[in-house]
N, C-alpha and C positions, 0 to 999 in steps of 0.2 A: 849246792856245794858252797862253802864259805869262800868269800872273795878277799884277797889280800888288800890291805889299805894302801893308798897311793904314796906312802912314804915308809921309810924303812924303820919299823918299830918291832918287827916280829909278830905283831898282833894280827889277829884275823877277826872278821866280822861275820855276822850271819848272812846267809844267802839273800838275794834280792827280795824274794817273797816275804821272808820273815822280817827283813829290814823295813819294808813298807808297812807290814802289819804292826810291828812294834812302834814305829814312829806314829802311825795313825792312831794306835791305841793310846799313846801318851797324849796326842792332841785331843783325843775324844774325852779325856778327863774333863775338858772345859765344856764340851757340848752336853755331857751328862749333867754336870753341875748346873747348867743353865736350863736345858729343855726339860729335864725331869721335874723341875719345879713348877712348870706352867699349870698343870692340872690342880696343883696343890695351893695356888695363890688364894683362892677364896677360903679355904680351910685355915691357912696361915693367918689371914686377916681376921677371921672370926675368933680363933683361938687366942691371938695376941692382942685383940682389941683395936685393930686398925679399921677405922670407920669409913675412910675415903678409898674408893676402889683405885683410883689413880695412884694413891700412895703405896699400894701393894706392888706396883711396878719397881719399887726401890729393891725389892728382893732380887730382881734380875739386874738392875742398873748398878747397884752397889758392887755386885761381883764384877761387872765391866770396869768400874773405876779402880778397884783393887788390882784387877788383871793388867790395867794400863800402867799404873804407878809401879807395880812390881817388876816390870820388864827392864827398867833402868837399872835395877839392882843386879839382876841375874847375868846380863850380858858381859859387863866388866869382870865379874867374878869368874865366869866361864873362860873369858880370854886369858885370865891369869892362872887359874887352878885346873882348868880343863873341863870338858863337857860333862863327863860321867859323874864326878863326885858332886858337882853342883846340881845336876839333875836329880841325884839321890836325895839331896837335902830338901829340894823344893817339893818333890813328890811326897816325901814323908810329912812335911808340914801341911800339905793339902789334906792328907788323911786325918791328921790331928785336928785341924780346924773344921773339917767336916763333922767330926764327933762333937765339937764345941757347938756348932750350929744345931745339932740333933738334940742338945739338952738346954738350949737357950730358953730362958724363962720370960724374956721380954722382947718386943720388936726391935728395940735399940741394940740389945746384945746380939740378936740374929743378924742385923745389918752390919755390925762391927765384925762378926764372925765371917760373913759373906765377903766383905772387903778383904779380910786377911786370907780367906780361902782363894779369892781370885788372885791376890798378890803372889800367893805360893804357886798356884797353877800357871802363872805367867812364865815360870821356868820352862814349861813344855813349848810355849809358842817361840821363845827366844831360841832354845837349844834345838828343836827340831829344824827350824829354818837354818840355823848356823851349821848344823851337822850335814844337812843336804848341801849346803854351800861348801862345806869342807870337801865333799866327796865328788861333786858334779859341777859342770859348767854349762852355761847357755841353754839351749834347747833341751839338753839332757836333764839339766836341773829342773826346768819347767815340767818335763815329762814326769819325772820322779815326784815332784811336788803335786802334780795332778793325780797320780796314783795314790799318794798318801791322802789327798783331799777326797778322793773317790771312796776309799775305805772309811775315812772319817765321817763322810756324809751319810753313811748308813746309821749313824747314831741318832740324828734328829728324827729319823723315821721310827726309831725304837724308843727313845728316851721318854717322851710324853706317855706313851702306852705303858712303859715300865712304871712310870710314876703313877698312872691310874691304876695299874695292877696292884701296886703296893697299898694304895689308898683303899682297895677293896678288903684288905686283911689287916691293915694297921693304919696309924695315923701318919701325918706328914713328916714326923720326926724320923720315921723308919727310912724314908728316902735318903736322909743325910747319912744314916748308918750304912746303907748300901753304897753310897758314894765313897765313904771312908774305906769300905772293904775293897772296892774296885781300885782305889789308890794304892792300897797295900799290895794288891796282885801286880799292878803295873810296876811298882817299886821293885818287887822281887824279880820280875821278868827282865827289866832293864838292868838291874844290878848284875844278874847272871850273864846276860847275853850281849849287852852293848859294850863295845870296845871304846877307847878313847880316839876321837877323830880330829882333834886339834893339831894342826901341823905345828911341830916344835918351833919353827922360825917365826910363827905368827903369835906366839905367847907374848903377852904384853904385861908390863908392870902394873900393879894396882895402886895407882896414885891419881890424884885429881888432875894433874897435868896431862897424863897419858889418856885418861878418860875424856877430858875436855877436848883434846886434840882429835880423838876419834870422833867425837860428837860433831866437831866442826867440819871435819871431812865429809861425814854423812849428810850434814845440813847444807853444805855448800855445793856438793855435787848435784848437778842439774837433774840427772836421772833419779838419784836417791830421793831428794826432796820433792821433786815434781810428782813421781809415782807414789810416794808416801802420802802426799796430800790428796791425790786422786783417790787412793785406796780409802783415806779417811772419809771422804764424801761417800764412797760406795758402801763403806762399812756403816754409815748412818742409815742406809736403807735396811740393812740386816738387823741393827739394834732396834730401829723403829718398829720392825716387824715383830721381833721377839717381845718387845715391850707391849705391843698393842694386840697381838693375835688372840690372847685369852679373852680380852674384853670384846673383840670383834665377834668371835665365834659364840660367846655366851650371850652377849647383849644385843648385837646387831642382827645375828642370824638365829638367836634363841636355840642354839644346838650345842649346848655345853657338853653333852655326852658324846659328841663326836670330835672333841678337841684332838684326841690322839690320832684319829683317822685323818682329820684335816691336815694336821702337821705332817704326818707321814706322806700324804698325797702330794703336798707342795714340795717336800724335801726329796721325795723319791727320784724325780727326773734329774735332779742335780747329780746324782751318782753316775748316771749314763752320760751327763753332759761333761762331768769331770773326766770320765774315760775318754770321751770323744775329743776333749781338749788335748789329752796326752797323745792322741794320734795325729791330729791336724796341726799342732803347733810346730812340729818338725818340718812340715811341708810349707806352711804359710808364714811362719815366724811368729815371735812373740808380739810384735806390735800390731800386725795385721789382725791376728786373732783377738787380742785384748782390746783393741780399739773397736772392732766390730761388736764385741760383747758389751762395751760401755754404751755404744750408740743404741744397741738393742734395749738396754736397760731404760735409757731415757725414753725411747719410743713406747715401750710397753707400759711404763708407769703413767705416762701422759695419756695414752689411750685408756688405761684403766680408770684414771681420774675422770675422764670425760664420760665413760660408760656409767660409773657410779653416780655422777651428777645428773645424767639424763634419763635414768630408769631405776626401777626398783630391783637392784641386782640380786639374783638368786645365789645361793652358796656355791652351786656347781660352777657358775661363771666366775665367781671370785677365785675359786681354787684354780681354775684353768689359766686365768690371767696371771695369777701369782706363780704358777708353775713356769710360764713362759718368762717372767721376770727373773726368776732365780736360776733358770737354765742359762740365761744371759750372764747373770752373776758368776756362774761357774766358768765361763770363758773369759772372765775379766780378772778375778782376783789372783789366781796363782801366776798368771803372766805378768800382771803389774808388780806383784811381789818380787818376781825374778828380775824384772827390769830395775827395780829399785836396788837390788843387791848386786847389779852387774859389776860395778867398780869397787866392791866393798870386801873383796877376799881377804886382805891383810888385816881387817878389823871387823870380821863378819859378826862376832858376838856383840860388840859395842854398837855396830850399825843396826843389827837386828833389834836391839834394845831400843835405840833411838826411834827407829821407824815404828816398832810396835807400840811404844808409849804414845807417839803422836797420833797413830792411827786409831788405837784403842780408845784413849780418852776423848779425842776429837770425835770419833764415831759415836761414843757413848753419849756425849753432850748433844749431838744431833739427834740421836735416838730418844733421849730423854725429852727433848723439845718436842718431837713427833708424838711420843706416847702421852705426854701431859696435855696435849692439844686434843685428846680424844673427847668427843662431845656426844657420844651415842650413835655416831655414824662412822663409816670407814673412810669418808672423804678427807678429813685432816691427815690421816695416815698416808693416803695415796698422793695427795698434793706434796706432802713432805718428802716422800720417796722421789717423786719427779724432780723436785728442786735439788735434792742431793745428787741425783744422776746428772743434772744439767751443770751443777757446780763441778763435779768430777770431770766432765767433758771439757769445760773451760780451762781447767788446770792442765789437762793433757795437751790441749792446744798450746798453752804457754810452754809447757815442758819441751814439746817437739817443735817449737818455734813455728807453729801454724801448719805443720806438715804431718798429716796422719798417715798411717799404713806403710811408713818407710821401713826397709829392711834393716836388720840389726848390723852394726859394723860400719856405719857411714864415717867418712873421713873426719868430719867435724866432731863426731862422737869420740873417736880415737884420740883426737887432739885434746878434747876436754878431759878424757880419762887420764891422759898423761899429766895434765895440770892439776887435777884434784886428788889423785890417788898416790900415797906414799909408796916408794919402791919397796919390794920385799927384801928380806936379808940377802946380801950378795953371796952368801954361802949356799943358798937354796938352789 
């Protein structure tokens, strides 16, 4: 049954199951645009004359850079004009640039189209986060984000296999046509069913001063900047994996025909981990759950690097250790994202943009460095992931002043919140 919005507009929104499915479907636009490309990278390189295998990674990395830069645009626009109309514009552009990529006659035009496609799709990252923040608080916000992420994580299990299936009957260009069609479906569903969730008292003027003041708040709040930077490091693990996995499976394990199965096998446990996070976070808290997840990432990547260095690692063991790494990833990201947004309710759109730009571009740079270090073995990738996890843990230590696992709502946190967060409109 539809649920009334938490402020008096007379609008109603879909029930909780449809809300989660719709928001996850919007976020999945990105996963499809990234993961469906992976089996097609060799064909794209051959068709467009890309001689160096590592250069093909730009098809993936270019999307991440566009995705990062685009987020600084959509947040302020959504804080001024509302979530729904800005979401509609961004998703429509995503579909249009998907078509452009499908007809690109050169590698340079394809990369430009991928940057623009990523910049358009950035609207979903900004507004899904902001809309959840509009409607929920604290552990409930983390629970909803975990459910959204759980549905969203089904996509990496399917996308490479869908890409492979398309390649059986058509060339790589057809993948982009399918992406454009999916964008059109999500645009229609969102336009019909999504209400406006922006609280009227949080609507902000669209001017440089307002935007800069919001960015300064997000950049100076210890929770916001600390957990944003920690997420940046953790995101480097993901982008490094996506950049490297095609070459690892094709070249290291000589199992290119299994790329879809490998990708699904590694991503599958993340679905259950995200569901588990939605259950345990209410009992153990955001910090305890997220910090344990990050420590597990550091531990698993370090163990995996030692294993790869000391033996001729079989594919099944690579999959198992990567599963454990990304299960840990699932217990980290949504909780750190929630902690970063804790004090940001009055500027949720701008804060989400700032955090997203920082995390995505920073993570893409880390992932690019990891991917370009590929030398025919999986070891540079694993060492890079371990370094990213360790960096993230160091940042969390700084953010929490050396105290991990503390419960939310500490007195010093409340004092800091009062100092860094502007008060809401007094009429609210």
